[in-house]
C-alpha positions as CSV (number, residue, x, y, z in Angstrom):
1,M,296.8,186.0,135.8
2,R,295.5,188.9,137.8
3,M,296.1,189.2,141.5
4,A,293.4,190.0,143.9
5,C,293.7,193.5,145.4
6,S,291.7,194.5,148.4
7,L,292.8,198.2,148.4
8,R,290.5,200.6,146.9
9,T,291.7,203.9,145.4
10,P,290.6,206.0,148.5
11,D,292.5,203.4,150.7
12,L,295.7,203.9,148.7
13,V,295.4,207.6,148.8
14,M,295.3,207.4,152.6
15,L,298.2,205.1,152.7
16,F,300.3,207.5,150.6
17,R,299.4,210.3,153.0
18,K,300.5,208.3,156.0
19,M,303.7,207.0,154.4
20,Y,304.8,210.3,152.9
21,S,303.3,213.0,155.0
22,V,305.9,215.8,155.7
23,P,305.5,218.5,158.3
24,Q,304.6,221.9,156.9
25,K,307.9,223.4,157.9
26,R,309.9,220.8,155.9
27,A,307.5,220.9,152.9
28,F,310.2,222.3,150.6
29,S,313.2,220.5,152.0
30,I,312.5,216.9,150.9
31,P,315.8,215.2,149.9
32,R,316.1,214.5,146.1
33,S,316.5,210.7,146.7
34,D,313.3,210.6,148.8
35,S,311.5,212.6,146.1
36,R,312.5,210.1,143.5
37,K,311.4,207.1,145.7
38,L,308.1,208.7,146.3
39,L,307.6,209.4,142.6
40,K,308.6,205.9,141.6
41,T,306.3,204.4,144.3
42,L,303.4,206.5,143.1
43,L,303.9,205.5,139.5
44,I,304.0,201.9,140.4
45,S,300.9,202.1,142.4
46,L,299.1,203.8,139.7
47,L,300.1,201.1,137.2
48,L,298.9,198.4,139.6
49,L,295.6,200.2,140.0
50,G,295.1,199.9,136.2
51,V,296.0,196.3,136.3
52,L,294.2,195.1,139.4
53,S,291.1,197.2,139.3
54,P,288.1,195.6,137.6
55,P,287.8,197.0,134.0
56,V,285.0,199.5,133.5
57,A,282.5,197.8,131.2
58,R,281.7,199.9,128.1
59,T,277.9,200.4,127.7
60,S,276.0,200.9,124.5
61,S,272.9,202.2,126.4
62,V,271.8,205.7,126.2
63,Q,271.7,207.6,129.5
64,S,268.3,208.3,131.0
65,A,266.9,211.6,130.2
66,P,265.5,213.7,132.9
67,I,262.3,215.0,131.2
68,R,258.8,213.5,132.0
69,V,255.6,215.3,131.0
70,K,252.5,214.2,132.6
71,G,248.8,214.8,132.3
72,S,245.8,214.4,129.9
73,F,242.0,214.4,129.9
74,V,240.2,213.1,126.9
75,I,236.5,212.5,126.4
76,A,234.9,210.9,123.4
77,A,231.2,210.4,122.8
78,I,228.6,209.5,120.2
79,C,225.9,212.0,120.1
80,R,222.9,212.8,117.8
81,D,225.0,214.6,115.3
82,G,228.0,212.2,115.2
83,I,231.2,211.7,117.2
84,V,232.7,214.4,119.5
85,V,236.3,214.1,121.0
86,A,237.7,216.6,123.5
87,S,241.0,217.0,125.2
88,D,243.0,219.4,127.4
89,S,246.2,220.8,126.2
90,R,248.6,220.7,129.1
91,G,252.0,219.0,129.3
92,T,253.7,219.0,132.7
93,L,257.5,218.5,132.8
94,K,258.9,216.5,135.6
95,D,262.4,215.6,136.5
96,K,263.7,212.1,137.4
97,R,262.5,212.3,140.9
98,G,259.0,213.1,139.8
99,R,259.1,216.8,140.9
100,R,256.9,218.9,138.7
101,I,259.0,221.6,137.2
102,A,256.9,223.5,134.7
103,Y,254.1,223.1,132.2
104,Y,253.1,224.2,128.8
105,D,249.5,224.4,127.3
106,I,250.0,223.6,123.7
107,N,250.4,219.9,123.9
108,Q,248.6,218.1,121.1
109,K,246.4,215.1,122.1
110,I,244.0,214.6,119.2
111,F,245.4,213.4,116.0
112,P,243.3,213.3,112.8
113,V,243.9,210.1,110.7
114,G,242.0,210.7,107.4
115,S,238.3,210.6,108.3
116,K,239.1,209.0,111.7
117,L,241.2,210.2,114.6
118,I,243.4,208.9,117.5
119,A,243.3,210.7,120.9
120,D,246.1,210.2,123.4
121,T,245.9,210.2,127.2
122,G,249.1,208.4,127.9
123,Y,252.8,209.0,127.2
124,A,253.4,211.5,124.4
125,S,257.1,210.5,123.9
126,L,258.7,207.5,122.4
127,N,261.9,205.6,123.2
128,D,263.5,206.6,119.9
129,P,266.0,209.4,119.2
130,K,264.7,210.1,115.7
131,I,261.0,210.0,116.4
132,S,260.8,211.0,120.0
133,F,257.3,212.5,120.0
134,L,254.1,210.7,119.6
135,S,252.7,213.5,117.5
136,A,255.5,213.0,114.9
137,L,254.7,209.2,114.8
138,M,250.9,209.9,114.4
139,S,251.5,212.3,111.5
140,R,253.5,209.7,109.7
141,F,250.9,207.0,110.4
142,A,248.1,209.2,109.0
143,N,250.0,209.3,105.7
144,S,250.7,205.6,105.7
145,P,248.4,203.0,103.8
146,L,248.2,201.1,107.0
147,S,245.9,203.8,108.3
148,H,243.3,203.0,105.7
149,V,241.5,200.4,107.7
150,K,238.2,200.0,109.7
151,V,238.1,201.7,113.0
152,D,238.1,198.5,115.0
153,Q,241.2,197.4,113.1
154,L,243.0,200.8,113.5
155,P,244.7,199.9,116.9
156,D,246.3,196.8,115.5
157,S,247.3,198.5,112.3
158,Y,248.7,201.5,114.2
159,F,250.9,199.2,116.4
160,K,252.0,197.3,113.3
161,Y,253.1,200.6,111.8
162,A,255.0,201.5,115.0
163,S,256.8,198.1,114.9
164,L,257.9,198.6,111.3
165,T,258.9,202.3,111.8
166,L,260.6,202.2,115.2
167,P,263.3,200.1,116.8
168,A,262.1,197.4,119.1
169,L,262.3,199.5,122.3
170,G,260.7,202.5,120.5
171,A,257.8,200.3,119.3
172,A,257.3,198.9,122.8
173,S,257.1,202.5,124.2
174,A,254.3,203.1,121.6
175,R,252.1,200.6,123.5
176,I,252.0,202.2,126.8
177,Q,249.7,205.1,125.9
178,T,246.0,204.9,126.5
179,L,244.5,205.7,123.2
180,V,241.0,206.5,121.9
181,F,240.3,205.5,118.2
182,A,237.2,207.0,116.7
183,G,235.4,207.0,113.3
184,Y,232.7,205.7,111.1
185,E,232.4,202.4,109.4
186,K,229.5,202.0,106.9
187,S,227.7,205.1,108.4
188,K,227.9,203.6,111.9
189,P,230.0,205.5,114.6
190,M,232.5,203.6,116.6
191,L,234.7,204.3,119.6
192,C,237.6,202.0,120.6
193,I,239.8,202.6,123.7
194,Y,243.1,200.9,124.1
195,D,244.1,200.8,127.8
196,G,247.9,201.0,127.4
197,E,248.6,202.0,131.0
198,A,247.0,198.9,132.6
199,S,245.4,195.9,130.9
200,R,246.7,196.7,127.3
201,A,243.2,195.6,126.1
202,T,241.0,197.3,123.4
203,K,237.3,197.7,123.8
204,C,234.9,199.0,121.1
205,R,231.5,200.4,121.4
206,G,228.9,202.0,119.1
207,S,227.1,204.3,121.5
208,G,227.7,206.2,124.7
209,Y,231.0,207.9,125.8
210,V,234.4,207.0,127.1
211,S,236.8,209.1,129.1
212,S,240.4,208.9,130.4
213,P,240.6,209.1,133.2
214,N,237.5,207.1,133.7
215,Q,234.9,209.5,134.9
216,Q,231.1,209.4,135.4
217,I,229.9,212.5,133.5
218,I,226.3,213.2,134.4
219,G,225.6,215.5,131.5
220,L,226.5,212.8,129.0
221,R,224.1,210.1,130.4
222,E,221.7,210.8,127.5
223,V,224.3,211.7,125.0
224,S,222.6,210.1,122.1
225,S,220.0,212.8,122.1
226,L,222.4,215.7,122.4
227,S,223.8,217.9,119.5
228,F,227.5,218.6,118.8
229,K,227.1,222.0,120.5
230,Q,225.5,220.6,123.7
231,V,228.1,217.8,124.0
232,A,231.0,220.2,123.3
233,R,229.8,222.6,126.1
234,I,229.5,219.6,128.6
235,M,232.9,218.2,127.7
236,Q,234.6,221.6,128.0
237,Q,233.1,222.4,131.4
238,T,233.9,218.9,132.6
239,I,237.6,219.2,131.6
240,N,237.8,222.8,133.0
241,D,236.3,221.9,136.3
242,Y,238.7,219.0,136.7
243,A,241.6,221.2,135.8
244,A,240.6,223.8,138.3
245,A,240.3,221.1,141.0
246,V,243.8,219.9,140.6
247,Q,245.6,223.2,140.1
248,P,248.5,223.7,139.7
249,G,248.3,220.3,138.0
250,S,248.8,218.3,134.9
251,V,245.5,219.0,133.3
252,G,244.7,222.5,131.9
253,G,245.0,224.9,129.0
254,P,242.6,225.3,126.1
255,V,240.0,222.4,125.6
256,V,240.3,221.3,122.0
257,I,237.4,219.5,120.3
258,R,237.0,217.7,117.0
259,T,233.8,216.3,115.4
260,I,233.3,213.5,113.0
261,T,230.3,212.6,110.8
262,P,229.9,210.1,108.0
263,S,231.2,212.7,105.5
264,T,233.3,215.2,107.5
265,S,236.0,215.4,110.2
266,K,236.9,218.8,111.5
267,W,237.9,220.9,114.5
268,F,235.0,222.4,116.4
269,D,237.0,225.6,117.0
270,S,240.4,226.5,115.8
271,P,243.1,224.5,117.7
272,P,246.2,226.2,119.3
273,P,249.4,226.3,117.3
274,W,251.0,223.0,118.3
275,P,254.7,222.6,118.1
276,R,256.0,220.2,115.4
277,W,258.6,218.4,117.6
278,E,260.2,215.2,116.4
279,R,263.2,215.1,118.8
280,F,263.7,216.4,122.2
281,S,266.2,218.9,120.9
282,D,263.3,220.5,119.0
283,L,261.6,221.2,122.3
284,A,264.8,222.8,123.7
285,E,265.3,224.9,120.6
286,D,261.7,226.3,120.8
287,Y,262.1,226.9,124.7
288,R,265.3,228.8,124.2
289,A,263.7,231.0,121.3
290,K,260.7,231.6,123.6
291,R,258.4,230.2,121.0
292,V,256.7,228.0,123.5
293,P,255.9,229.5,126.9
294,F,256.5,227.4,130.0
295,Q,255.1,228.3,133.4
296,L,257.1,227.4,136.5
297,M,255.5,225.3,139.2
298,P,255.4,226.8,142.7
299,G,258.9,226.7,144.4
300,I,260.7,226.0,141.2
301,S,263.4,228.4,139.8
302,E,263.9,229.3,136.1
303,R,267.4,227.9,136.6
304,E,266.0,224.5,137.4
305,L,263.9,224.6,134.2
306,D,266.9,225.6,132.2
307,T,269.0,222.7,133.6
308,L,266.1,220.2,132.9
309,I,265.8,221.5,129.3
310,D,269.6,221.3,128.8
311,E,269.8,217.8,130.1
312,G,267.0,216.7,127.8
313,D,268.7,218.3,124.8
314,A,272.0,216.7,125.7
315,W,270.3,213.3,125.9
316,A,268.7,213.7,122.5
317,R,271.9,214.8,120.8
318,F,273.9,211.9,122.4
319,A,271.3,209.5,121.1
320,Q,271.5,210.9,117.7
321,V,275.3,210.5,117.6
322,S,274.9,207.0,119.1
323,A,272.1,206.1,116.7
324,A,273.8,202.8,115.7
325,E,273.6,201.7,119.4
326,K,270.3,200.7,121.0
327,A,268.4,202.9,123.4
328,D,268.0,201.5,126.9
329,G,264.4,202.2,127.6
330,N,265.0,205.2,129.6
331,A,264.2,207.8,127.0
332,P,262.2,211.1,128.2
333,V,258.7,210.3,128.9
334,I,256.0,212.9,127.8
335,G,252.5,212.6,128.9
336,S,251.0,210.1,131.3
337,Y,247.7,210.0,133.1
338,R,248.6,208.3,136.4
339,S,248.0,208.8,140.1
340,D,251.2,210.5,140.7
341,R,250.3,213.6,138.6
C-alpha cells in the first residue's frame, strides 16, 4: 500500500539545502562519514519520490501542432454561359496563440471533381498524419467511384468517402470546412453550399450566386444575364477589393477562376503552381528548399517562422512514427474563414 506524501520535489530540495548546507569556507572539508550519510539520505529520498509520487500516465495522443492557416474567399454563380467559381489563393500561418506569422499565396481552394468541382473556404488541413491536407483528400476523392454522383448527392458522397478513407478523428475534421459543390445535372446547373463552420447544413440552388464569407455583391444581382467574362471580372474585383481592405490579412494572392458548362469544365486562366502536399513535413520541405515563398507578417522575425515550421514538421514526423496510435484532434489546422482572421 502506498503511503501519502505531502512533500513535492521542490519542497524536498529546499529541505536538503537547509539540512545539509555547508558554509563556503568549509565546502571541501566535509567529514567522510557525513558525506556518506548525506549520499545515503539523498538516495533513499529519491527512491521514495519514485514510490510515493503519482505515476505519470502514458498518453497515446499526438501533441498539438502549432500551425494554423486562415483565410479564404470563394464566390460561385450561375450566369448566362454556365457556372463560374472564383477564389483567392492565400494561406496565413498562425501559431497556437492565434498570432499571424506569415502567409503564402499559392493555396489551392478550387478542386475539380470530374465535370464538377468542390471549393473550400474552411479548414484546409485534416486531423490525419498520412492525409494531412484537404487538397490531397480531394484529389483522391476525384478518382474514386463515389465522386460519380449527382451534384446534390456530392456532399454526402464526399463525407462518406472521408469516413472510409480517414480514421474517425480525421473524418470528423473533414466536416468542419465550408464547401461549395458545383456542376450540371441533366443540363441544369446547380450550386450546393455546405456550412461546415456553423450549422453543418447543405443548401442547393439552381440560380443566383453564393459566397463565403456571405457577401452582397451588387454586380451579381442580375448574374443570369451576364457572360463568363463579365462575371469573372466582377468576382475578381470583389475579392481583390476585400483583400485590399483587410491587408495584411488572410485573403489575397491571385484570384483563380474555373468555369463549368454542360460539356466542359476548365480554368478561366492558368492557375498558379499549387504545392502537392500530403503531410505537414511536405510543407516544411518546400519551405526549406525555398520552393514556396512565405511573407512575414509585420513585427514577425524569420526565426519565429523557422521555429513554427520546425515544430509543425516535428509534429508530422512524430504522428507518422505513432501511426498506430490515435490522433488527439489537435492536428495543425489549415484554412478557416472566421472572425479572428
